[in-house]
N, CA, C and O atoms as a MOPAC input file, in Angstrom:
PM7 MOZYME 1SCF
protein

 N     -0.81600 1     2.78000 1   -20.43300 1
 C      0.38200 1     1.99700 1   -20.20500 1
 C      0.22200 1     0.62200 1   -20.84800 1
 O     -0.82300 1    -0.02100 1   -20.74400 1
 N      1.28000 1     0.20000 1   -21.50600 1
 C      1.28000 1    -1.12900 1   -22.11900 1
 C      1.83100 1    -2.14300 1   -21.12500 1
 O      2.82500 1    -1.89300 1   -20.44300 1
 N      1.17300 1    -3.27900 1   -21.05900 1
 C      1.60000 1    -4.33600 1   -20.13800 1
 C      2.59300 1    -5.24800 1   -20.83400 1
 O      2.29300 1    -6.40500 1   -21.12700 1
 N      3.77600 1    -4.71600 1   -21.09400 1
 C      4.83500 1    -5.49900 1   -21.71300 1
 C      6.09600 1    -5.37700 1   -20.86300 1
 O      6.19500 1    -4.50400 1   -20.00100 1
 N      7.02800 1    -6.23600 1   -21.11000 1
 C      8.32400 1    -6.15100 1   -20.44900 1
 C      9.36100 1    -6.09100 1   -21.57000 1
 O      9.80600 1    -7.12000 1   -22.08100 1
 N      9.73100 1    -4.88500 1   -21.93500 1
 C     10.59400 1    -4.68900 1   -23.09000 1
 C     12.06000 1    -4.89800 1   -22.73000 1
 O     12.42200 1    -5.01900 1   -21.55900 1
 N     12.87600 1    -4.93600 1   -23.74500 1
 C     14.32100 1    -5.12600 1   -23.58000 1
 C     14.93400 1    -4.02900 1   -22.70600 1
 O     15.82300 1    -4.30800 1   -21.90100 1
 N     14.47600 1    -2.80000 1   -22.85300 1
 C     15.02800 1    -1.68400 1   -22.08200 1
 C     14.66400 1    -1.76500 1   -20.60300 1
 O     15.32300 1    -1.14100 1   -19.77100 1
 N     13.63200 1    -2.52000 1   -20.26900 1
 C     13.20400 1    -2.65500 1   -18.87700 1
 C     13.94600 1    -3.77000 1   -18.14600 1
 O     13.83100 1    -3.88500 1   -16.92600 1
 N     14.69600 1    -4.58500 1   -18.86300 1
 C     15.40100 1    -5.70400 1   -18.25000 1
 C     16.80000 1    -5.27500 1   -17.83700 1
 O     17.50000 1    -4.59600 1   -18.58700 1
 N     17.18900 1    -5.66900 1   -16.66600 1
 C     18.51000 1    -5.34600 1   -16.13000 1
 C     19.50500 1    -6.38900 1   -16.62100 1
 O     19.41500 1    -7.56100 1   -16.25300 1
 N     20.45500 1    -5.96500 1   -17.45300 1
 C     21.41500 1    -6.90000 1   -18.02400 1
 C     22.86700 1    -6.50500 1   -17.77300 1
 O     23.76600 1    -7.33100 1   -17.93600 1
 N     23.10400 1    -5.28000 1   -17.38800 1
 C     24.46100 1    -4.78200 1   -17.20200 1
 C     25.13100 1    -5.43100 1   -15.99500 1
 O     24.62100 1    -5.35700 1   -14.87700 1
 N     26.27800 1    -6.06800 1   -16.23100 1
 C     27.01000 1    -6.71100 1   -15.13400 1
 C     27.47000 1    -5.68400 1   -14.10000 1
 O     27.47400 1    -5.96800 1   -12.90200 1
 N     27.85500 1    -4.49700 1   -14.55700 1
 C     28.29100 1    -3.45000 1   -13.63400 1
 C     27.15200 1    -3.02300 1   -12.71400 1
 O     27.34300 1    -2.89000 1   -11.50500 1
 N     25.96000 1    -2.80700 1   -13.29100 1
 C     24.81800 1    -2.40100 1   -12.47500 1
 C     24.39500 1    -3.51100 1   -11.51600 1
 O     24.02900 1    -3.23200 1   -10.37400 1
 N     24.44000 1    -4.75400 1   -11.96100 1
 C     24.07300 1    -5.87300 1   -11.09000 1
 C     25.06900 1    -5.98100 1    -9.93500 1
 O     24.67800 1    -6.23700 1    -8.79600 1
 N     26.35500 1    -5.78500 1   -10.23000 1
 C     27.36900 1    -5.78700 1    -9.17900 1
 C     27.13400 1    -4.68700 1    -8.15600 1
 O     27.21100 1    -4.92100 1    -6.95000 1
 N     26.84400 1    -3.48000 1    -8.65000 1
 C     26.54500 1    -2.36100 1    -7.74100 1
 C     25.30800 1    -2.64800 1    -6.91300 1
 O     25.24600 1    -2.31500 1    -5.72900 1
 N     24.32300 1    -3.26800 1    -7.54600 1
 C     23.07300 1    -3.58500 1    -6.85500 1
 C     23.33500 1    -4.48100 1    -5.64900 1
 O     22.79700 1    -4.24000 1    -4.56800 1
 N     24.16300 1    -5.52100 1    -5.82800 1
 C     24.44000 1    -6.42800 1    -4.72200 1
 C     25.37200 1    -5.81700 1    -3.68400 1
 O     25.30200 1    -6.18500 1    -2.51100 1
 N     26.24200 1    -4.89400 1    -4.08300 1
 C     27.14600 1    -4.25300 1    -3.13500 1
 C     26.45900 1    -3.15900 1    -2.31900 1
 O     26.63800 1    -3.08100 1    -1.10400 1
 N     25.67300 1    -2.31500 1    -2.99200 1
 C     25.13300 1    -1.12200 1    -2.35400 1
 C     23.63400 1    -1.16100 1    -2.10700 1
 O     23.10300 1    -0.29400 1    -1.41300 1
 N     22.94500 1    -2.14600 1    -2.65900 1
 C     21.48800 1    -2.14900 1    -2.62200 1
 C     20.88700 1    -2.49300 1    -1.27600 1
 O     21.54900 1    -3.05600 1    -0.40500 1
 N     19.62900 1    -2.14700 1    -1.12400 1
 C     18.83400 1    -2.49100 1     0.05400 1
 C     17.87300 1    -3.59300 1    -0.33300 1
 O     17.61700 1    -3.81100 1    -1.51700 1
 N     17.33500 1    -4.29400 1     0.66100 1
 C     16.43300 1    -5.38600 1     0.30900 1
 C     15.19100 1    -5.39900 1     1.17500 1
 O     15.18400 1    -4.90300 1     2.30200 1
 N     14.14600 1    -5.97700 1     0.62000 1
 C     12.87800 1    -6.21000 1     1.30000 1
 C     12.47200 1    -7.64100 1     0.99900 1
 O     12.84900 1    -8.19300 1    -0.03400 1
 N     11.70200 1    -8.24700 1     1.90100 1
 C     11.23700 1    -9.60800 1     1.66000 1
 C      9.75700 1    -9.72400 1     1.90800 1
 O      9.19700 1    -9.07200 1     2.78900 1
 N      9.15200 1   -10.54700 1     1.13400 1
 C      7.77100 1   -10.99200 1     1.33200 1
 C      7.80100 1   -12.44700 1     0.90400 1
 O      7.65500 1   -12.76200 1    -0.27700 1
 N      7.99500 1   -13.34200 1     1.88500 1
 C      8.26300 1   -14.73900 1     1.58100 1
 C      7.25700 1   -15.28600 1     0.58500 1
 O      6.05300 1   -15.14700 1     0.80100 1
 N      7.70100 1   -15.89600 1    -0.48500 1
 C      8.99100 1   -16.45100 1    -0.87500 1
 C      9.79800 1   -15.54800 1    -1.80400 1
 O     10.67700 1   -16.03500 1    -2.51600 1
 N      9.51900 1   -14.23900 1    -1.81400 1
 C     10.23600 1   -13.32900 1    -2.71300 1
 C     11.11400 1   -12.37100 1    -1.91500 1
 O     10.78200 1   -11.97400 1    -0.79800 1
 N     12.23600 1   -12.01500 1    -2.51600 1
 C     13.13700 1   -11.01200 1    -1.95800 1
 C     13.41800 1   -10.00500 1    -3.05700 1
 O     13.65300 1   -10.37200 1    -4.20800 1
 N     13.38900 1    -8.74500 1    -2.69200 1
 C     13.60000 1    -7.67000 1    -3.65700 1
 C     14.82600 1    -6.87200 1    -3.22500 1
 O     14.87300 1    -6.35200 1    -2.11000 1
 N     15.81300 1    -6.77700 1    -4.10700 1
 C     17.00000 1    -5.97300 1    -3.85000 1
 C     16.90400 1    -4.77900 1    -4.79600 1
 O     16.71300 1    -4.95800 1    -5.99900 1
 N     17.03200 1    -3.57700 1    -4.26900 1
 C     16.83500 1    -2.38900 1    -5.09400 1
 C     17.89700 1    -1.33800 1    -4.80300 1
 O     18.49300 1    -1.30300 1    -3.72700 1
 N     18.11100 1    -0.48500 1    -5.79800 1
 C     19.08200 1     0.59200 1    -5.67700 1
 C     18.65600 1     1.73800 1    -6.57400 1
 O     18.30000 1     1.52900 1    -7.73400 1
 N     18.69100 1     2.93400 1    -6.04200 1
 C     18.37000 1     4.11200 1    -6.84200 1
 C     19.60000 1     4.49000 1    -7.65300 1
 O     20.68700 1     4.64100 1    -7.09500 1
 N     19.44000 1     4.64600 1    -8.97500 1
 C     20.55900 1     4.99100 1    -9.84300 1
 C     20.12600 1     6.00100 1   -10.89500 1
 O     18.95700 1     6.37900 1   -10.97500 1
 N     21.08600 1     6.42600 1   -11.69300 1
 C     20.81200 1     7.31100 1   -12.82200 1
 C     21.27300 1     6.63300 1   -14.10100 1
 O     22.30800 1     6.99700 1   -14.65900 1
 N     20.52700 1     5.66600 1   -14.56400 1
 C     20.84100 1     5.02200 1   -15.83600 1
 C     20.05100 1     5.71900 1   -16.93100 1
 O     19.10100 1     6.44600 1   -16.64000 1
 N     20.42300 1     5.51200 1   -18.15600 1
 C     19.77400 1     6.20300 1   -19.26400 1
 C     18.71100 1     5.30300 1   -19.88400 1
 O     19.01200 1     4.42000 1   -20.68800 1
 N     17.48800 1     5.54300 1   -19.50100 1
 C     16.35500 1     4.79600 1   -20.03300 1
 C     15.09300 1     5.62200 1   -19.83500 1
 O     15.04100 1     6.50000 1   -18.97300 1
 N     14.09100 1     5.33800 1   -20.62800 1
 C     12.82000 1     6.04200 1   -20.49400 1
 C     11.94800 1     5.44300 1   -19.40000 1
 O     10.92500 1     6.02500 1   -19.03600 1
 N     12.33600 1     4.29700 1   -18.87500 1
 C     11.52500 1     3.58600 1   -17.90100 1
 C     12.02400 1     3.85900 1   -16.48800 1
 O     13.22700 1     4.01700 1   -16.28400 1
 N     11.12300 1     3.91900 1   -15.50500 1
 C     11.54800 1     4.21300 1   -14.13200 1
 C     12.27700 1     3.06200 1   -13.44500 1
 O     12.96300 1     3.28400 1   -12.44700 1
 N     12.14600 1     1.83900 1   -13.95600 1
 C     12.84600 1     0.71300 1   -13.33900 1
 C     13.45900 1    -0.19100 1   -14.39500 1
 O     12.99400 1    -0.26500 1   -15.53200 1
 N     14.51500 1    -0.87400 1   -13.98200 1
 C     15.05900 1    -1.99000 1   -14.74100 1
 C     15.07600 1    -3.16200 1   -13.77300 1
 O     15.51400 1    -3.02800 1   -12.63000 1
 N     14.59300 1    -4.32000 1   -14.23800 1
 C     14.43700 1    -5.45600 1   -13.33700 1
 C     15.13700 1    -6.69900 1   -13.85500 1
 O     15.35800 1    -6.86700 1   -15.05400 1
 N     15.47900 1    -7.57000 1   -12.90200 1
 C     16.03600 1    -8.88800 1   -13.21500 1
 C     15.40700 1    -9.87800 1   -12.24300 1
 O     14.90200 1    -9.49800 1   -11.18600 1
 N     15.44500 1   -11.14900 1   -12.61700 1
 C     14.82400 1   -12.19800 1   -11.81300 1
 C     15.82500 1   -13.32200 1   -11.62000 1
 O     16.56200 1   -13.67200 1   -12.54200 1
 N     15.85100 1   -13.89500 1   -10.40400 1
 C     16.83100 1   -14.91500 1   -10.09800 1
 C     16.20300 1   -16.02400 1    -9.26900 1
 O     15.40800 1   -15.77200 1    -8.36300 1
 N     16.58000 1   -17.26700 1    -9.60000 1
 C     16.18100 1   -18.44100 1    -8.82900 1
 C     17.44600 1   -19.24300 1    -8.57900 1
 O     18.22100 1   -19.48900 1    -9.50300 1
 N     17.65700 1   -19.65200 1    -7.33900 1
 C     18.88500 1   -20.31600 1    -6.94500 1
 C     19.01500 1   -21.71300 1    -7.54600 1
 O     18.08300 1   -22.51600 1    -7.50500 1
 N     20.18100 1   -21.97900 1    -8.09800 1
 C     20.48600 1   -23.30100 1    -8.63500 1
 C     20.62700 1   -24.31200 1    -7.49400 1
 O     20.38700 1   -25.50600 1    -7.67300 1
 N     21.01500 1   -23.81500 1    -6.33200 1
 C     21.16600 1   -24.67500 1    -5.16300 1
 C     19.81300 1   -25.24200 1    -4.71500 1
 O     19.72300 1   -26.38900 1    -4.27600 1
 N     18.77600 1   -24.42700 1    -4.83300 1
 C     17.44500 1   -24.85900 1    -4.38500 1
 C     16.68400 1   -25.61400 1    -5.44800 1
 O     15.90200 1   -26.51200 1    -5.13400 1
 N     16.90300 1   -25.26100 1    -6.71200 1
 C     16.24200 1   -25.92600 1    -7.83200 1
 C     17.31300 1   -26.38500 1    -8.80400 1
 O     17.79000 1   -25.60200 1    -9.62600 1
 N     17.68600 1   -27.63500 1    -8.71200 1
 C     18.75300 1   -28.16900 1    -9.54800 1
 C     18.38900 1   -28.25100 1   -11.01700 1
 O     19.25100 1   -28.08400 1   -11.88000 1
 N     17.12100 1   -28.50600 1   -11.31100 1
 C     16.69700 1   -28.62300 1   -12.70500 1
 C     16.46800 1   -27.24600 1   -13.32200 1
 O     15.75300 1   -26.41600 1   -12.76100 1
 N     17.07000 1   -27.01700 1   -14.46000 1
 C     16.90500 1   -25.73900 1   -15.15900 1
 C     15.44900 1   -25.51000 1   -15.53800 1
 O     14.98400 1   -24.37100 1   -15.57300 1
 N     14.73400 1   -26.58800 1   -15.82200 1
 C     13.32100 1   -26.46700 1   -16.19800 1
 C     12.53100 1   -25.82500 1   -15.06300 1
 O     11.69000 1   -24.95800 1   -15.30000 1
 N     12.79800 1   -26.24700 1   -13.84000 1
 C     12.09700 1   -25.68400 1   -12.68800 1
 C     12.47000 1   -24.22100 1   -12.46100 1
 O     11.60700 1   -23.38400 1   -12.19700 1
 N     13.75800 1   -23.92600 1   -12.56600 1
 C     14.20400 1   -22.52900 1   -12.39200 1
 C     13.56800 1   -21.62200 1   -13.43900 1
 O     13.08000 1   -20.53900 1   -13.11700 1
 N     13.57500 1   -22.06500 1   -14.68100 1
 C     13.02200 1   -21.24200 1   -15.75300 1
 C     11.52400 1   -21.03900 1   -15.59900 1
 O     11.01000 1   -19.96500 1   -15.91300 1
 N     10.81700 1   -22.05500 1   -15.12100 1
 C      9.37300 1   -21.91800 1   -14.91600 1
 C      9.08600 1   -20.86600 1   -13.85300 1
 O      8.19900 1   -20.03100 1   -14.02700 1
 N      9.82900 1   -20.90300 1   -12.76000 1
 C      9.60900 1   -19.92400 1   -11.69500 1
 C      9.95000 1   -18.51700 1   -12.18500 1
 O      9.24100 1   -17.56000 1   -11.87100 1
 N     11.03300 1   -18.39100 1   -12.95400 1
 C     11.38300 1   -17.06400 1   -13.49300 1
 C     10.31500 1   -16.55300 1   -14.45000 1
 O     10.01100 1   -15.36000 1   -14.45800 1
 N      9.74600 1   -17.44100 1   -15.25300 1
 C      8.65300 1   -17.02900 1   -16.14500 1
 C      7.45600 1   -16.53200 1   -15.34700 1
 O      6.84500 1   -15.52300 1   -15.69800 1
 N      7.12400 1   -17.24100 1   -14.27400 1
 C      6.00700 1   -16.81500 1   -13.43700 1
 C      6.29300 1   -15.46400 1   -12.78100 1
 O      5.41200 1   -14.60700 1   -12.71200 1
 N      7.51700 1   -15.27500 1   -12.30300 1
 C      7.87900 1   -13.99800 1   -11.67300 1
 C      7.82500 1   -12.84400 1   -12.67700 1
 O      7.32400 1   -11.76400 1   -12.36400 1
 N      8.34100 1   -13.07900 1   -13.87700 1
 C      8.28500 1   -12.03600 1   -14.91500 1
 C      6.84600 1   -11.66300 1   -15.24000 1
 O      6.52000 1   -10.48900 1   -15.41500 1
 N      5.99900 1   -12.66700 1   -15.31700 1
 C      4.59100 1   -12.41400 1   -15.62800 1
 C      3.91400 1   -11.64300 1   -14.49300 1
 O      3.13900 1   -10.72300 1   -14.75200 1
 N      4.19500 1   -12.00400 1   -13.25800 1
 C      3.63800 1   -11.27800 1   -12.11200 1
 C      4.07200 1    -9.81600 1   -12.14000 1
 O      3.26000 1    -8.91700 1   -11.92100 1
 N      5.33700 1    -9.58600 1   -12.40800 1
 C      5.84000 1    -8.21200 1   -12.46800 1
 C      5.22700 1    -7.45800 1   -13.64300 1
 O      4.79700 1    -6.31300 1   -13.49600 1
 N      5.18900 1    -8.09500 1   -14.79600 1
 C      4.68100 1    -7.44700 1   -16.00700 1
 C      3.23800 1    -6.97600 1   -15.81700 1
 O      2.87800 1    -5.88000 1   -16.25000 1
 N      2.42600 1    -7.78800 1   -15.18100 1
 C      1.01700 1    -7.43600 1   -14.97600 1
 C      0.82600 1    -6.36800 1   -13.90900 1
 O     -0.18800 1    -5.67000 1   -13.91300 1
 N      1.78700 1    -6.22700 1   -12.99200 1
 C      1.60200 1    -5.32700 1   -11.84900 1
 C      2.61700 1    -4.20300 1   -11.76400 1
 O      2.68800 1    -3.52100 1   -10.74100 1
 N      3.39900 1    -3.99200 1   -12.80200 1
 C      4.41600 1    -2.94600 1   -12.74100 1
 C      3.81000 1    -1.55000 1   -12.71200 1
 O      4.48200 1    -0.59300 1   -12.32800 1
 N      2.55300 1    -1.42400 1   -13.11200 1
 C      1.89400 1    -0.11700 1   -13.07000 1
 C      1.87300 1     0.43300 1   -11.64400 1
 O      1.83500 1     1.64900 1   -11.45600 1
 N      1.89600 1    -0.44100 1   -10.64300 1
 C      1.92100 1    -0.00400 1    -9.24500 1
 C      3.14900 1     0.88000 1    -9.00700 1
 O      3.05600 1     1.91400 1    -8.34500 1
 N      4.29300 1     0.47200 1    -9.54600 1
 C      5.52400 1     1.25700 1    -9.40500 1
 C      5.53900 1     2.45200 1   -10.35100 1
 O      5.88100 1     3.56500 1    -9.95200 1
 N      5.16700 1     2.21600 1   -11.60200 1
 C      5.32300 1     3.24200 1   -12.62300 1
 C      4.49000 1     4.48000 1   -12.33000 1
 O      4.89200 1     5.59000 1   -12.67600 1
 N      3.34800 1     4.30600 1   -11.70200 1
 C      2.48300 1     5.45000 1   -11.41100 1
 C      3.01900 1     6.31400 1   -10.27800 1
 O      2.69900 1     7.50000 1   -10.20500 1
 N      3.83000 1     5.73700 1    -9.38900 1
 C      4.20200 1     6.45600 1    -8.17500 1
 C      5.68300 1     6.77800 1    -8.02300 1
 O      6.04900 1     7.53700 1    -7.12600 1
 N      6.54300 1     6.22600 1    -8.87100 1
 C      7.98600 1     6.47800 1    -8.72300 1
 C      8.40900 1     7.73600 1    -9.47600 1
 O      7.97300 1     7.98100 1   -10.60000 1
 N      9.25800 1     8.51800 1    -8.83900 1
 C      9.82200 1     9.70500 1    -9.48200 1
 C     11.26300 1     9.46300 1    -9.91300 1
 O     11.71200 1     9.99400 1   -10.92900 1
 N     11.98600 1     8.65600 1    -9.13500 1
 C     13.38900 1     8.37000 1    -9.41700 1
 C     13.50800 1     7.05400 1   -10.17600 1
 O     12.53600 1     6.31200 1   -10.32200 1
 N     14.71800 1     6.78100 1   -10.65500 1
 C     14.97500 1     5.53800 1   -11.38700 1
 C     15.63500 1     4.51700 1   -10.46000 1
 O     16.50600 1     4.85100 1    -9.65800 1
 N     15.20200 1     3.28000 1   -10.59000 1
 C     15.69100 1     2.20100 1    -9.73500 1
 C     16.08500 1     0.99700 1   -10.57400 1
 O     15.54000 1     0.75200 1   -11.65100 1
 N     17.05100 1     0.25200 1   -10.04500 1
 C     17.31500 1    -1.07800 1   -10.57300 1
 C     16.87600 1    -2.05900 1    -9.49500 1
 O     17.09200 1    -1.83000 1    -8.30500 1
 N     16.25700 1    -3.15200 1    -9.92400 1
 C     15.63400 1    -4.09000 1    -8.99100 1
 C     15.96000 1    -5.51800 1    -9.39900 1
 O     15.97100 1    -5.85100 1   -10.58400 1
 N     16.22600 1    -6.36000 1    -8.40000 1
 C     16.41600 1    -7.79400 1    -8.62600 1
 C     15.42100 1    -8.52500 1    -7.72800 1
 O     15.39500 1    -8.30900 1    -6.51600 1
 N     14.61500 1    -9.37800 1    -8.32000 1
 C     13.70900 1   -10.23400 1    -7.55900 1
 C     14.33500 1   -11.61500 1    -7.47500 1
 O     14.69900 1   -12.20600 1    -8.49200 1
 N     14.46000 1   -12.12700 1    -6.25800 1
 C     14.98100 1   -13.48300 1    -6.08700 1
 C     13.92600 1   -14.34000 1    -5.39800 1
 O     13.17500 1   -13.86900 1    -4.54400 1
 N     13.89200 1   -15.58500 1    -5.78400 1
 C     12.96100 1   -16.55100 1    -5.21000 1
 C     13.71900 1   -17.29900 1    -4.13000 1
 O     14.76700 1   -17.88100 1    -4.41200 1
 N     13.21500 1   -17.30000 1    -2.88400 1
 C     14.00100 1   -17.81100 1    -1.77200 1
 C     13.40500 1   -19.04800 1    -1.09700 1
 O     13.82000 1   -19.39100 1     0.01000 1
 N     12.47000 1   -19.70600 1    -1.71200 1
 C     11.89200 1   -20.91800 1    -1.13000 1
 C     12.32900 1   -22.13200 1    -1.93800 1
 O     12.91400 1   -22.00000 1    -3.01300 1
 N     12.03900 1   -23.31400 1    -1.40800 1
 C     12.43500 1   -24.54200 1    -2.09100 1
 C     11.25700 1   -25.27900 1    -2.71600 1
 O     11.44500 1   -26.33000 1    -3.32900 1
 N     10.05200 1   -24.75100 1    -2.57100 1
 C      8.90100 1   -25.43300 1    -3.15100 1
 C      8.27600 1   -24.58000 1    -4.25000 1
 O      8.54000 1   -23.38300 1    -4.35600 1
 N      7.46100 1   -25.21100 1    -5.04600 1
 C      6.79900 1   -24.53300 1    -6.15800 1
 C      5.55300 1   -23.80500 1    -5.67100 1
 O      4.90300 1   -24.23300 1    -4.71700 1
 N      5.23100 1   -22.71100 1    -6.33100 1
 C      4.03200 1   -21.93100 1    -6.02500 1
 C      3.20400 1   -21.76800 1    -7.28400 1
 O      3.71600 1   -21.83500 1    -8.40100 1
 N      1.91700 1   -21.55300 1    -7.08100 1
 C      1.04200 1   -21.26500 1    -8.21000 1
 C      1.14300 1   -19.78100 1    -8.53400 1
 O      1.56700 1   -18.97400 1    -7.70700 1
 N      0.74400 1   -19.43900 1    -9.75600 1
 C      0.82400 1   -18.06200 1   -10.22600 1
 C      0.07100 1   -17.10900 1    -9.30800 1
 O      0.57300 1   -16.03200 1    -8.98800 1
 N     -1.12000 1   -17.49000 1    -8.88400 1
 C     -1.96000 1   -16.62000 1    -8.06000 1
 C     -1.26600 1   -16.27700 1    -6.74300 1
 O     -1.31700 1   -15.13300 1    -6.29000 1
 N     -0.62000 1   -17.26700 1    -6.13400 1
 C      0.08600 1   -17.02500 1    -4.87300 1
 C      1.27500 1   -16.09400 1    -5.07900 1
 O      1.51000 1   -15.19500 1    -4.27100 1
 N      2.02300 1   -16.30600 1    -6.15400 1
 C      3.17900 1   -15.44700 1    -6.43300 1
 C      2.74500 1   -14.02400 1    -6.75800 1
 O      3.39400 1   -13.06300 1    -6.34600 1
 N      1.65700 1   -13.89300 1    -7.49200 1
 C      1.17800 1   -12.55500 1    -7.84600 1
 C      0.75800 1   -11.78400 1    -6.59300 1
 O      1.03600 1   -10.59000 1    -6.47600 1
 N      0.10600 1   -12.44700 1    -5.67800 1
 C     -0.30200 1   -11.80600 1    -4.42900 1
 C      0.91600 1   -11.32500 1    -3.64300 1
 O      0.91800 1   -10.21200 1    -3.11800 1
 N      1.94600 1   -12.16000 1    -3.56200 1
 C      3.16800 1   -11.78600 1    -2.84500 1
 C      3.90800 1   -10.65800 1    -3.56100 1
 O      4.47200 1    -9.77700 1    -2.91300 1
 N      3.90800 1   -10.68000 1    -4.89200 1
 C      4.55500 1    -9.62600 1    -5.66900 1
 C      3.88800 1    -8.28000 1    -5.39900 1
 O      4.57500 1    -7.27700 1    -5.20300 1
 N      2.57300 1    -8.25100 1    -5.38900 1
 C      1.84000 1    -7.00700 1    -5.12600 1
 C      2.15900 1    -6.49100 1    -3.72800 1
 O      2.38600 1    -5.29600 1    -3.54200 1
 N      2.17700 1    -7.39100 1    -2.74200 1
 C      2.51000 1    -6.98600 1    -1.37100 1
 C      3.92800 1    -6.42300 1    -1.28900 1
 O      4.17500 1    -5.44200 1    -0.58800 1
 N      4.84400 1    -7.04500 1    -2.00400 1
 C      6.23400 1    -6.59600 1    -1.99500 1
 C      6.37600 1    -5.22800 1    -2.66600 1
 O      7.11000 1    -4.37400 1    -2.16900 1
 N      5.69700 1    -5.01200 1    -3.76800 1
 C      5.75600 1    -3.71200 1    -4.44700 1
 C      5.14500 1    -2.62000 1    -3.58000 1
 O      5.66900 1    -1.50700 1    -3.53300 1
 N      4.04200 1    -2.92100 1    -2.89200 1
 C      3.43600 1    -1.94600 1    -1.98300 1
 C      4.36700 1    -1.61600 1    -0.81500 1
 O      4.48600 1    -0.45900 1    -0.41400 1
 N      5.01600 1    -2.63200 1    -0.28300 1
 C      5.95800 1    -2.43700 1     0.81900 1
 C      7.11700 1    -1.54400 1     0.37200 1
 O      7.56400 1    -0.67200 1     1.11700 1
 N      7.59800 1    -1.77100 1    -0.85300 1
 C      8.68000 1    -0.95400 1    -1.41200 1
 C      8.24700 1     0.50600 1    -1.53000 1
 O      8.99800 1     1.40500 1    -1.15200 1
 N      7.05500 1     0.74800 1    -2.04700 1
 C      6.58400 1     2.12600 1    -2.20700 1
 C      6.41900 1     2.82600 1    -0.86000 1
 O      6.74900 1     4.00400 1    -0.73000 1
 N      5.91200 1     2.11100 1     0.13500 1
 C      5.76000 1     2.71400 1     1.46400 1
 C      7.12200 1     3.07800 1     2.04400 1
 O      7.27600 1     4.13900 1     2.64900 1
 N      8.10000 1     2.21300 1     1.86600 1
 C      9.44100 1     2.48100 1     2.40000 1
 C     10.08000 1     3.65800 1     1.67900 1
 O     10.73000 1     4.49100 1     2.31100 1
 N      9.90200 1     3.73700 1     0.36300 1
 C     10.50400 1     4.83600 1    -0.39900 1
 C      9.81300 1     6.17100 1    -0.13300 1
 O     10.43600 1     7.22700 1    -0.24900 1
 N      8.55300 1     6.12900 1     0.21500 1
 C      7.84100 1     7.35700 1     0.54600 1
 C      8.37100 1     7.95900 1     1.84300 1
 O      8.46100 1     9.17900 1     1.98300 1
 N      8.72000 1     7.08800 1     2.78900 1
 C      9.24100 1     7.55500 1     4.07100 1
 C     10.58600 1     8.22700 1     3.92000 1
 O     10.88600 1     9.18700 1     4.63000 1
 N     11.41000 1     7.72800 1     2.99100 1
 C     12.77100 1     8.26500 1     2.84800 1
 C     12.84100 1     9.49000 1     2.00100 1
 O     13.92300 1    10.04000 1     1.80000 1

């Protein structure tokens, strides 16, 4: 597996994002929230992801973009956790829900916990 985040893995469709917020389920591992929905989109990858940081909490675009870069990197390095165990296709949105900055190591730890929590929940269903 290549540790990249390609264009096909990024969630960009406004229709899918709308469906995700209307019909999706969510999990949290503070300071991250994951909204997910099982769909049948046409891609070779088991997931499509997007990342969001609230403008209300971080007024400066520089701060928002830095947090999104850190989240993308955390996901990119740890997406193998999902790819090895998922059978269905999902769309996922990660949102940052705190008002303070975190270091990469702390975010990566929370991302791994959140991905594990997601897999345990999906195994039950």
